[in-house]
C-alpha positions in Angstrom: 34.0 -1.3 -9.7 30.3 -0.7 -9.4 30.6 -1.9 -5.5 33.1 0.5 -4.7 31.4 3.5 -6.8 28.1 2.5 -4.9 29.7 2.6 -1.3 31.2 6.1 -2.2 28.2 7.6 -3.5 26.2 6.5 -0.4 29.1 7.5 1.7 29.0 10.9 0.4 25.3 11.3 0.7 25.5 10.1 4.6 28.1 12.5 5.2 26.4 15.5 3.4 23.2 14.7 5.3 24.4 13.7 8.4 22.1 10.7 8.4 22.6 7.2 7.3 18.9 5.7 6.9 17.4 5.5 3.4 14.4 3.5 4.2 13.8 0.0 2.4 16.5 -1.2 0.1 14.2 -0.9 -3.2 16.3 2.0 -4.4 19.7 -0.2 -4.5 19.3 -2.0 -7.6 18.3 1.0 -9.6 21.3 2.8 -8.4 23.5 0.0 -9.4 22.2 0.0 -12.8 22.8 3.7 -13.1 26.4 3.3 -12.0 27.0 0.3 -14.5 25.5 2.4 -17.2 27.8 5.4 -16.5 30.7 3.5 -16.1 30.2 1.4 -19.4 29.0 4.4 -21.5 31.5 4.9 -24.3 33.0 8.6 -24.5 32.1 9.9 -21.3 35.0 12.0 -19.4 35.6 11.7 -16.0 34.2 15.2 -15.3 31.0 14.3 -16.9 30.7 11.1 -15.0 31.4 13.0 -11.6 28.7 15.4 -12.4 26.1 12.6 -12.8 27.3 10.9 -9.8 26.8 14.4 -8.0 23.2 14.3 -9.2 22.9 10.6 -7.4 24.4 12.0 -4.2 21.9 14.5 -4.2 19.1 12.1 -4.9 20.1 10.0 -2.1 20.7 13.1 0.3 17.1 14.1 -0.4 15.9 10.4 0.2 17.7 10.3 3.6 16.1 13.7 4.6 12.6 12.6 3.5 13.0 9.4 5.5 14.2 11.1 8.5 11.5 13.7 8.3 8.6 11.1 8.0 10.2 9.3 11.2 10.1 12.6 13.1 6.6 13.2 11.9 4.6 10.2 11.2 1.2 12.0 11.4 1.8 13.1 7.8 0.8 9.5 6.8 -2.8 10.7 7.8 -2.6 13.6 5.4 -5.1 13.4 2.7 -3.9 14.7 -0.8 -6.7 16.5 -2.5 -4.7 17.7 -5.6 -2.0 16.0 -7.4 0.8 18.1 -8.9 2.8 17.1 -11.8 5.7 19.1 -12.9 8.7 18.7 -15.2 11.1 20.7 -17.2 11.7 20.7 -20.9 14.5 22.6 -22.8 13.2 25.6 -24.4 14.3 27.2 -27.8 15.8 29.9 -25.6 18.9 29.3 -23.4 16.7 28.4 -20.5 14.4 25.8 -19.1 10.7 26.1 -19.3 8.7 24.7 -16.5 5.5 23.0 -17.3 3.0 22.3 -14.4 -0.7 21.3 -14.1 -3.2 20.3 -11.5 -5.4 17.3 -12.3 -8.0 17.6 -9.3 -9.7 14.8 -7.6 -13.0 16.3 -8.7 -12.1 15.6 -12.4 -11.6 12.0 -11.4 -8.4 11.8 -13.2 -5.0 11.3 -11.8 
């Protein structure tokens, strides 16, 4: 079942992006592990599983687009990153998401 589901998710992402190049194959093992986890998780209904799988398709779609953009614009590999941003969302007490972001600069010597 995992191979079928894997192929289905990749096909959905290819169709959506209009692209079929995801770069190197380093992502494939991780996707297979995630699919196995979803398939073997007890008490997950089909709707919940499909919601999770749609998130995987979104990630693959983004990956294909980034790979394509990088191939069209190889000069971006020469860009110097002056600041790194880390951003994540965490559940807030209110029914909304609070996004926390901060910058660690090179000047501070920490990444």
